[in-house]
C-alpha positions in Angstrom: 0.0 0.0 0.0 1.4 3.4 -1.1 0.7 6.2 1.3 2.7 8.9 -0.4 1.0 12.3 -0.3 1.1 14.2 -3.6 2.9 17.5 -3.6 2.8 19.8 -6.6 6.1 21.0 -8.1 6.6 24.5 -9.5 7.0 23.1 -13.0 3.8 21.1 -12.9 1.5 24.1 -12.0 -0.8 25.1 -14.8 -2.7 28.3 -14.5 -6.0 29.2 -16.2 -8.0 32.4 -16.3 -11.5 32.4 -15.0 -14.1 35.2 -15.2 -16.9 35.5 -12.6 -19.9 37.7 -13.1 -21.0 39.2 -9.7 -24.2 40.8 -10.9 -27.1 40.1 -8.6 -25.1 37.7 -6.5 -24.2 38.0 -2.8 -20.8 39.6 -2.3 -19.7 36.8 0.1 -20.7 34.0 -2.2 -18.7 35.5 -5.1 -15.8 36.1 -2.7 -15.6 32.5 -1.4 -15.7 31.1 -5.0 -13.0 33.6 -6.1 -10.8 32.7 -3.0 -11.2 29.0 -3.8 -10.0 29.5 -7.4 -7.1 31.8 -6.3 -6.0 29.2 -3.7 -6.3 26.3 -6.2 -8.7 24.2 -4.0 -10.7 23.2 -7.0 -7.8 21.3 -8.5 -6.8 17.7 -7.7 -3.2 19.0 -7.5 -3.9 21.3 -4.6 -0.9 21.7 -2.3 -1.4 23.9 0.9 2.1 25.3 0.9 2.2 26.2 -2.8 0.4 28.7 -4.9 -1.4 26.3 -7.3 -4.4 28.6 -7.9 -5.6 30.3 -11.1 -6.1 33.9 -12.2 -9.6 35.4 -11.5 -11.4 38.3 -13.2 -14.5 39.6 -11.4 -16.9 41.8 -13.4 -20.0 43.8 -12.4 -19.0 44.4 -8.8 -21.3 47.5 -8.7 -24.3 45.1 -9.1 -23.4 42.8 -6.3 -25.8 42.6 -3.3 -25.5 42.3 0.5 -28.0 40.0 2.1 -29.9 40.7 5.3 -29.4 44.0 7.0 -25.7 44.2 6.1 -26.2 47.2 3.8 -27.1 49.3 6.9 -25.2 47.6 9.7 -21.8 46.5 8.1 -19.0 49.0 8.6 -15.5 48.8 6.9 -12.8 50.1 9.3 -9.1 50.8 8.9 -6.6 52.6 11.1 -3.8 55.0 10.0 -1.6 54.1 12.9 -1.9 57.5 14.5 -3.9 58.5 17.5 -7.6 59.0 16.5 -6.8 57.6 13.1 -9.7 55.2 12.8 -11.6 55.6 9.6 -15.1 54.0 9.2 -17.0 53.6 6.0 -20.6 52.2 5.9 -21.2 49.3 3.5 -23.7 51.4 1.6 -21.1 54.1 0.8 -18.4 51.6 0.0 -20.6 49.7 -2.5 -21.7 53.0 -4.1 -18.3 54.7 -4.4 -15.8 51.8 -4.5 -17.4 48.4 -5.1 -14.0 46.9 -6.3 -12.4 47.6 -2.9 -15.3 45.9 -1.0 -14.9 42.8 -3.2 -11.1 42.8 -2.9 -11.3 43.2 0.9 -13.7 40.3 1.2 -11.5 38.0 -1.0 -8.3 38.9 0.7 -9.8 38.2 4.1 -10.5 34.6 2.9 -6.9 34.0 1.7 -4.0 33.0 4.0 -2.7 35.9 6.0 1.0 35.4 5.0 3.3 35.9 2.1 1.6 33.1 0.2 -1.8 34.8 0.5 -0.3 38.1 -0.7 1.1 36.3 -3.8 -2.3 34.7 -4.4 -4.0 38.1 -4.2 -1.9 39.4 -7.1 -3.8 37.0 -9.5 -7.1 38.8 -8.8 -8.5 41.4 -11.1 -11.7 43.3 -10.1 -13.8 45.5 -12.3 -17.0 47.5 -11.3 -18.5 47.3 -14.8 -18.9 44.5 -17.4 -15.9 45.7 -19.4 -12.4 44.4 -18.8 -9.1 44.6 -20.7 -8.0 41.0 -20.3 -9.6 39.4 -23.5 -6.1 38.3 -24.6 -5.9 35.8 -21.8 -9.0 34.0 -23.1 -10.8 33.6 -19.7 -13.3 30.9 -19.2 -16.6 31.7 -17.5 -16.9 30.2 -14.0 -20.4 29.3 -13.0 -21.3 28.4 -9.5 
């Protein structure tokens, strides 16, 4: 009986491009699927300590929705590092002014919080509208 665990090698990793349409879908559902693709968990060659994931393009972020009462109660916070430097942005304002940032923050929060996660995040492209400039990569539509 062979109990060897498969571990992907850098030369064996094949990357594809996927496009996800976020229109009329919950922000969190789109983010989990994108994080799964970026991490490579959909592949049989998934290796936790390697970046085996694919490139992801997300379009129509301005049309994504928040379920429940999150549009009124969710608040995005960040701190400048200075005293009194807390900045708060309600979800309604964030989705109106900068929907790409809301989607990016949701996805980055689902990736590993280390150098590997930062490398995975570079393979993410987010667009608020339906137009993108990555047709040359021939992305496949990812349905979930």
